[in-house]
C-alpha positions in Angstrom: 42.7 54.4 28.4 40.6 55.4 24.9 38.3 56.0 24.2 36.9 55.4 20.2 33.0 56.6 19.5 32.2 55.0 16.3 30.2 57.0 13.4 26.7 56.7 14.8 28.2 57.5 18.0 30.0 60.6 17.1 26.5 61.8 14.1 24.0 61.5 16.9 26.8 63.2 19.4 26.8 66.0 16.7 23.2 66.6 16.8 22.7 66.1 20.1 25.2 69.2 21.1 23.4 71.3 18.1 19.3 70.3 19.8 21.1 71.5 23.4 20.5 75.4 23.1 16.3 74.8 21.5 16.0 72.4 24.5 17.4 75.1 26.9 15.8 77.6 25.7 12.1 75.4 26.1 12.8 74.2 29.5 13.6 78.4 30.5 10.5 79.9 28.7 8.3 76.2 28.2 9.2 73.7 30.6 10.3 75.2 34.1 6.9 78.2 34.2 5.0 75.2 33.6 6.3 73.6 36.4 6.2 75.7 38.4 2.5 76.5 37.4 2.1 74.0 38.5 3.2 73.3 42.0 1.3 76.9 42.0 -1.8 75.4 41.8 -1.5 73.1 45.1 -1.0 76.8 47.1 -3.1 79.6 47.9 0.2 81.5 46.4 -2.0 85.7 45.4 0.3 89.1 44.7 -1.6 89.8 48.1 -0.1 86.9 50.2 2.1 85.2 49.1 1.3 81.7 51.0 3.6 78.9 48.8 2.2 75.7 51.6 0.2 72.7 50.3 -3.4 73.3 50.1 -4.9 70.2 50.1 -6.6 69.8 46.0 -8.6 72.7 48.3 -7.8 74.9 44.6 -9.0 72.2 41.8 -11.7 71.4 44.9 -13.7 74.6 45.0 -13.0 74.6 41.2 -15.2 72.0 40.6 -17.4 73.0 42.3 -17.9 76.1 40.7 -20.4 76.5 38.7 -18.3 79.4 36.0 -15.9 77.3 35.7 -19.3 75.0 34.2 -20.5 77.7 32.8 -17.1 78.4 31.2 -16.0 75.2 30.2 -19.3 75.2 27.9 -18.6 78.4 26.7 -15.3 77.5 25.1 -16.8 74.3 24.9 -19.3 76.5 21.9 -16.9 78.2 20.5 -14.4 75.6 19.8 -16.8 73.5 18.0 -19.3 75.6 15.8 -15.4 77.2 14.7 -13.4 74.8 13.7 -17.3 73.6 11.8 -16.9 76.3 10.1 -13.6 76.1 9.6 -14.0 72.9 7.9 -16.4 73.7 5.8 -15.6 77.4 4.5 -12.4 75.9 4.2 -12.8 72.9 2.0 -15.3 74.9 0.0 -12.2 78.1 -0.6 -9.9 74.5 -1.1 -11.9 73.0 -3.6 -12.2 76.2 -6.1 -8.0 77.5 -6.0 -8.1 73.8 -6.7 -9.2 74.2 -10.2 -8.0 75.2 -13.4 -8.5 78.9 -13.5 -7.6 81.7 -14.6 -5.0 84.6 -11.8 -5.0 81.4 -9.5 -2.1 82.0 -7.7 -2.8 86.0 -7.4 -6.5 84.2 -5.3 -3.5 81.6 -4.3 -1.5 84.1 -2.4 -5.0 86.9 -2.2 -6.5 83.9 0.1 -3.9 84.1 2.5 -4.5 88.3 3.4 -6.3 87.3 7.1 -4.6 84.9 7.9 -1.2 87.5 7.6 -2.9 89.5 9.7 -2.1 90.0 13.9 -4.8 88.6 16.0 -5.4 91.9 18.1 -5.2 94.0 14.2 -7.8 92.1 13.3 -9.5 92.2 16.7 -9.5 95.7 17.0 -10.7 96.0 12.5 -14.7 94.2 13.7 -14.4 96.3 16.6 -14.5 99.1 14.4 -16.8 97.2 11.4 -19.3 96.0 15.1 -19.0 99.7 16.2 -22.8 100.0 17.7 -24.0 103.4 16.5 -21.5 104.2 13.5 -19.8 100.6 12.6 -20.3 99.2 8.7 -21.8 95.4 9.4 -25.1 98.5 11.1 -24.5 100.4 8.5 -25.1 98.1 5.9 -28.3 95.7 7.5 -30.5 99.1 8.4 -29.6 100.2 4.6 -31.1 96.4 2.9 -33.5 97.0 5.9 -32.8 93.1 7.3 -32.3 95.7 10.7 -34.9 98.4 12.0 -32.6 99.3 14.3 -29.3 99.0 15.3 -28.3 95.8 17.9 -24.9 95.9 19.8 -22.3 92.9 18.7 -20.8 93.0 20.7 -22.4 93.9 24.7 -25.3 91.7 23.8 -25.9 88.0 25.4 -27.2 86.3 22.6 -24.8 88.5 19.7 -21.5 88.0 21.0 -20.4 85.4 21.2 -21.2 83.9 17.2 -20.2 88.4 16.6 -16.1 86.5 17.8 -17.2 83.2 15.7 -17.1 85.2 13.4 -14.1 87.2 13.9 -12.0 83.4 14.1 -13.5 81.8 10.9 -12.8 84.5 8.9 -9.2 84.6 10.1 -8.2 80.7 10.6 -10.3 79.2 7.2 -7.4 80.5 4.8 -5.8 79.1 6.5 -7.5 75.7 6.8 -8.4 76.3 2.7 -4.7 76.3 2.4 -3.4 72.9 4.4 -6.1 72.0 2.6 -4.6 72.6 -0.9 -1.6 70.7 0.0 -3.4 67.3 0.5 -6.3 68.2 -2.6 -2.1 68.6 -5.2 -1.5 65.4 -3.6 -4.6 63.6 -5.6 -4.1 62.0 -8.6 -5.9 62.9 -11.6 -6.1 59.1 -12.4 -8.0 58.0 -10.2 -10.3 61.0 -10.8 -9.9 59.8 -14.1 -10.5 56.5 -13.5 -14.1 57.2 -11.2 -15.1 58.9 -14.3 -15.3 55.7 -16.1 -16.1 53.8 -13.8 -19.8 56.4 -14.2 -19.2 58.3 -10.5 -19.6 62.3 -11.1 -20.4 65.3 -8.8 -21.0 65.0 -5.8 -20.0 60.2 -5.5 -16.6 61.8 -6.4 -16.1 64.4 -3.4 -17.4 61.7 -0.6 -15.4 58.5 -3.0 -12.3 60.6 -3.9 -11.3 63.4 -2.5 -12.4 63.0 0.6 -11.1 60.0 1.9 -8.2 61.0 0.3 -7.6 64.1 1.9 -8.5 62.2 5.7 -5.2 62.1 7.0 -5.2 66.2 6.2 -8.8 66.9 7.5 -7.4 64.8 11.5 -4.2 67.2 11.5 -6.3 71.3 10.5 -8.9 70.1 12.4 -6.1 68.5 15.3 -4.5 72.2 15.2 -7.4 73.5 15.0 -9.4 72.4 17.7 -6.0 73.6 20.2 -5.8 77.1 18.6 -9.4 78.0 19.2 -8.9 76.4 22.8 -7.2 78.0 24.2 -8.3 82.0 22.0 -7.7 84.8 24.1 -6.2 87.3 22.2 -10.3 87.5 20.3 -12.6 87.2 23.0 -10.0 89.2 25.8 -9.7 92.9 22.6 -13.7 91.8 21.9 -15.3 91.0 24.5 -13.4 90.4 27.8 -15.6 88.1 28.7 -19.1 90.2 28.7 -21.9 90.9 28.7 -23.0 89.4 31.6 -20.2 86.8 31.5 -21.1 84.8 27.4 -18.0 84.6 27.0 -15.6 83.9 29.9 -13.6 81.1 28.0 -11.7 79.1 30.2 -9.0 81.7 29.1 -10.4 84.1 30.5 -11.5 82.9 33.9 -7.8 81.7 34.6 -6.5 86.0 33.6 -9.1 87.0 35.3 -8.9 85.6 38.4 -5.1 85.5 38.7 -4.8 88.9 37.6 -8.0 91.3 38.8 -8.7 88.5 42.0 -4.9 88.0 41.6 -5.8 84.0 43.3 -2.4 83.4 41.3 -2.8 79.2 42.8 -6.5 79.3 42.5 -5.8 80.7 38.4 -3.2 78.0 38.0 -4.7 75.0 39.2 -7.6 76.1 36.1 -4.7 76.8 33.5 -3.2 72.8 34.7 -6.8 71.4 34.5 -8.0 72.9 31.1 -3.8 71.6 29.5 -4.9 68.1 31.3 -8.1 68.0 29.0 -6.6 69.3 26.1 -4.1 66.9 26.4 -6.1 64.3 27.4 -8.1 64.6 24.5 -6.1 65.2 20.8 -4.7 61.7 22.6 -7.6 60.3 22.4 -8.2 62.1 18.7 -5.1 60.7 17.1 -6.1 57.3 18.2 -9.3 57.4 17.1 -8.6 59.2 13.8 -5.5 56.6 13.6 -7.9 53.0 14.6 -10.3 54.8 11.3 -8.0 54.8 9.3 -5.8 51.4 10.2 
């Protein structure tokens, strides 16, 4: 019996064939390791003791009773909230400036993306020199302007280490936020501003009454992207402080690394990763639903 396919079925089959290599690659590099990590989180597997027997949620029970876990969750939360708010605030200012009819506007739009174009590890190494206590440019500048009276060890201070990392993160991420918000601003019709001005709106009222409502979907998307990216930030924490001093910058990413590869407790490290993934997924779903509900 000869099977004849309709044009629609042929198109679906052709699309499936084209997508098959990408799906196989995704399964090999992401789905398979994820499933293995979830299974490992229910065992006492370590690099020293390869025990793969079921441990009855022992890893999860230990983590939920661990002060270190809640501390790292708090550090991650503080870092994400402050960084994302600063990204949106500064990014919006940059986007508004770059949306104005100024000279060399194209040049400035290109230059502003330089921090984002630099790899994260390179940015971290640059700021290691900037923050250096004895001959870093930051202490030099602050000393010679009279703002501080002595050198500050920015990355080895319990009070300054996390804020220092946040500054680096904001420096690198703001250009991307600015460009995405700029794209949203450019989709707003000039006639809407003209109509609002005729009605007597100007300055702040134009921003809150026209700009913000129309650019809100972009802000929502950017916010979610920045939250997800910063929630899983590892490079800056590892390069700048490696979780120190005294655990003041031990985020969930650093705690996972230290547990799995310094203490060799792969099972517990996988459990941290699973909890981390569940929290991030739950937040993303809730955030998306809230934004969609407000849009409707």
